[in-house]
Every structure is written in C-alpha cells, then in structure tokens.
Steps between C-alpha positions, in 0.01 A plus 500: 500500500339350191643546157338790305206398287667548169363208301164483326464157348286452192269208444784337309722512803226342707492215249875473551445474870253219435755311297744528789251360747255273326759392245697359790256208517726318258799327657800730488711410201853585400630854533503670161633858487274646768176306438406145569423293193215343695334839536539584133355161409210567737434840346505355149254227593220718637247382245370278779360596840522345842783422733762228478395153607688327780407141579361441845616243751837665580505622862654840542472589129311813395144470372424591137588861436202732471385590150633823359174569318358722775817707509496540126145632524610754757771627269233630267462791743546847350851645506392787725384257769846342513659836575255570780569395858396143576193472725673271746643667814207429732469139394875439535512648852213273595652184354875549540506670837399198710722267293800725550435482874559124507747397770663282236646819351666624816418809705518774233497394133497759223289512187446704185260446214518738206285549190767485228292715257487800734774445757235535771558304818180303559612348828794575724615402843844615616578534128781751565666296774836348393506128577710198417386399148685167458495397133236753393797737484578327169226711344714809573807317368314420178372853440842654563681253273256533214498881527878530514606223259204458268322169438730396212832531685701177521781422742823379335749236609822530298828326437797726418873478447780754535677343203368661181403337177815613320723334759300179514479462124862582434443836329844583363431873550467463875766476765341176618527318170620140496727322254280354225695179521391472864135567414505243223696223666428140419268445791287799399481630858705817457618688809408298810573784744183526712281796415340667799124547468258651751137409564340833598182496708240759404253420774269253323341300782331269247819379328497122491706215358328538162612859478854412603503224242412743222764742630763225506411392147541854364819553699656175381414573139651850516818369669544222245470761226784684668715186523461475877469158660592559866363763737520623854154588633429790727165629628411860574231593752610857555176648368345459847640652815430479871400186695409190303293352779149626549444628854275196556819291486551167322154391400332261261289788364790691350855445374791730582434809290765501230529619140563147374309182583352200321172342604485757785760296686247225564646173618199280422309410184283814510751681277447252218141585417396829648602719792279606784451382857761424765799274427846445650740762358869508420723726704691591182256515206743704287784250537261215431376667181858551384575132566205397286611734225853356502358149488289594198806644325689175554207307352550712189867409464671782686758436767490694827833554664371530858172535690311828451601784732344832579645796311395826344468515124769707324404854409385524136496122479400332174159330521494138391135408570187628675170359617202703616222452753136512403361855484440681829128471430529118518731517805246717683220256426701202619610684812143589594341167413754287689601765753857450379739673741813457288336677201376773730846576634636494147239746371558759772874487429436545130292804599792630707745451212269692266491785752879503534488375860690209658343162427471415868218473755549868595537621141192304391292645783594853400437437130159338542372764743628777273335343195164466678526856631574627149183320388314713760387194697421540874831374642481686831599259776613231259824320579609255230803326651493225237314403185363168618324586825701255710631787708275552801607868515328577168207735539224586255137622519191342351441840341828473308426142395162592349655806337765279339234261368288787369802648327567162334144512361539850360427472126782750436756282682483180301862419587379425855235248395716196596442603862137396456545204265762355729277492809407145605142391419287404799473121522691445178863617479812586690476570870118513480460156346389330821291784638141623468363149547296576817128572472536860609766575235410271206330788314841652451648191334612584148392863526749648742862567409721581795851496640539314827738575787598278791753534779468372857209700643459700180243430227408722211305501173480765228344475155210575270149377439202602289244616753134608485412692188788343308747739657863402549595530867843494657528373856771449764482342845794488746492309828765488772516284812261251344470195729524237222579519125228260383213679672640842404513396134142375510389831655677695223345279233158563651558875505599520135221261389247748637608738219397266222200621304 
C-alpha cells in the first residue's frame, strides 16, 4: 500500500528537487555536513546556463549533460499546478511497461514511480511484492538512522582508565597518593607502575589511522600530565553483541562487524585514501586497531608493558581522550555514494542502541523496522535482516523504497535530506560513475540520482529524477533471477532514463 499523500510541496520545494537532480551534474565533492560542496558551488554559480562540458574522444564516458535551462523554465509553473496530480500515468505505462518486460530483468521484476509532490503512484508493477533489494536497502538504513539519531550525531571512540586523576597525580588527599619524593625523582619519570588504559570502540566504521593518531596524541599528553610513562593497553568491543561475521561469511565486501576497527579492517592500500569497494579484510579488526593505537603511543614516548588484550572498561572509568566520527549526515552520504557495507552495519547498530535494543543483527533489524513503522511508512512484508543488503533473505517492496525517497524529500523533514544528496549521480559518482553511457540511457547522465543494488541474480535501482513538468519523481526497480548483471544494469538504466524530462 502506498504511503498516504500527506505532502504538498511548494514551488520552492520543487526548486530544491531540481538542485538535487540537475545540481548533480557537477562531480561529487567532499561530504560536508549533509550536502555536497560541489552542489552548493553549482547552486551559487547559476548566473550561467547550459550543461557541463565534457571533452569528447573518451569511449564509455557520458556525453555532455543536458542544459538545465529548460527545467528552470518549467519551474516557473504556478504553485497550484505543482500540487495537482502529474499528467503522466498513461505515458509511463506505454513507455515503461515494455522495458520492464525485458528478459534481462528476469521473469517478474517490480517497479514503482511516485510523484513526490502528491505521493501519487504514477506507475506500478508488483509494487507491493517483497523482493530481495540488495544494496537499495541502504535507503531504509539511512532513513532510520537519521530519524532516530539526528543528522548531527557523532560516534565516539574513547580511551579511559580506571585509575583516577587524584591517584595518578599523587593527590595527597586520596588513598592512592604517592610519595612526592618518588614523583620528583632525579629521572623525572615518577611512578613507573604500568597504568591500565582501555580503548573503547563506539562503533565508528570510518575510524582510520589519522583518527587513532589524534587519539594517541591526546592520550599521551594527558598521561604525561599525570606523571604516567608506562601503560597496559586493553580494548573494549562490548558495545556490540551477537555474531561478528555477516551471514554472507568472510568476504571482501565487509569486515567482521565489531565496535572497533581502523580502516575498516582493510589489508590493502584502499584504507589510506578513501574507503569503498571490495578489499581483503582482517579477521580481527578490533585487535589490529588496538595494535596501531599502542604503536602510536610508543611513538609518543609511552612504554607499553605487553601487547593489547581484549577487556571491558572499568565501570565509571575516567576518560582520557575521545575522537568523534563525522556527523551521521556525512556517514549516510558516504554509505549511499560508495555503497559502504561497513558504515551501513554501523548505522543500524547505532539505531538499535538509541532504541535500547541489542547492537546485533537481530537487534538492528527490530530497531530499524520499528523506526520505519513509527514513521508510518509501508513496511508490510519488509524483512530487514541487515543494514547493508548483503543478506539474500532481506525483503523490501518498490512501494516502500519510493515512500522512503519521498519522505526524504518532504520539506518538513530536512534532517532526512542526506538520503537524497548521498545518492550516486548517474555517470558521474559512486556506484553509478561508469553507467548511463549507452545510447538508450545517456539522457539520464547527470540528471538521475540513484542507489544501486547487486547480488548474484539480483539487480536493483532506486532514486530520484526531475521528470516532465519539472516534477520530482521517485522510482524503484527490483529484479530477481536476472540472467546477467551487465545486461540487467543496462536495462535498469534505460528504464530510469525514460523518466527524464
């Protein structure tokens, strides 16, 4: 069943939809608190008209993006016309129906196209049938996380000690005070008894060596101020529960799901620059992160008495240092653009923690489905076994996907906007960078934003586009038992390109 038609977008919201779609012509830039800098730059530079120029002579590269001028003209339409139903259903049935019947999409693909302004379904085929969504499930992950946590929430990674400041500094009022003569001995090192510190994972799947370096610097400074020069390092991953391994098993697309990792447990150079894409993964990302942290402490003059070991932080421990992830808004964008499975599993566990549920696969499933149900989204038949879409037992409908996208465009739900700004841009960024190059899909290049999904035999695509009349449309296509991924992707690209105005 479709989501109730509760939104009436104004002309200003239609312009916002244009920025999401036509603004995506610019190459995707860095993530910046829920909106790409490239898009803001594009919006600020609209004194000129015409599309971006792309030199010719590069096989497989998209043609110059269509000019936005025609769309801008359409947006001069009266406000009342934007709240009226779009005059599209007959045309869409005529154009999309035969394309959806392509054998490249398997025997029974599903589709939904919704006018975001009215919530009206303009085209639907098996739109209420739960199917395997693959990575398009990350749209549900994003909406749930942003709704539950808020776009400004940051995930902490902390270092704590059970030995308080008074004890470490020789406070003569405390039972743990040291003899001043020992603290001020000739070598200036004070009490060399190792102080136990614990690196506590908070679930930040984007923590990297740079973040650990800053954490080590702050920790070393605080310990030196306390007269501590030797430590025993522990690491605490107790925030998460249940199996660490995703049901897919050891796989280059995801690390063991743990509350502490650095560089997503990647064993190649992909962790140095940016994450995304498959890579060999460590079997113990938490232990590896703790080893790096201990190494960084030693570089800063601290001795470590033994290799790091797993242990739970003492209750009411004293915090020595903390580092935070980027805001959830930025994490959502990165997850969607790169189809980052590690971030996805982190976000659903953060959602579970917020809801007071176990931070496990089962707890995350319950939390996300409950959050979406509370938002009055059509979750009947949905089964969200993970946050990444790697689980083939996940089930979702195209109707739910388009409802999620429409909700993210609701002018009253601005906290959800990163769901749209994080979608890859056709032919330009993320998992859509190499697509929409064929003649039957090139019109969508630069104008379509969509999340991809790919498993063996499963191909999906869900996103937004400015359609005829300057209206923002949300679409979703799910295909199972597709004979080949390349031809299925081209068929999906063709389908969505037919929605371009």
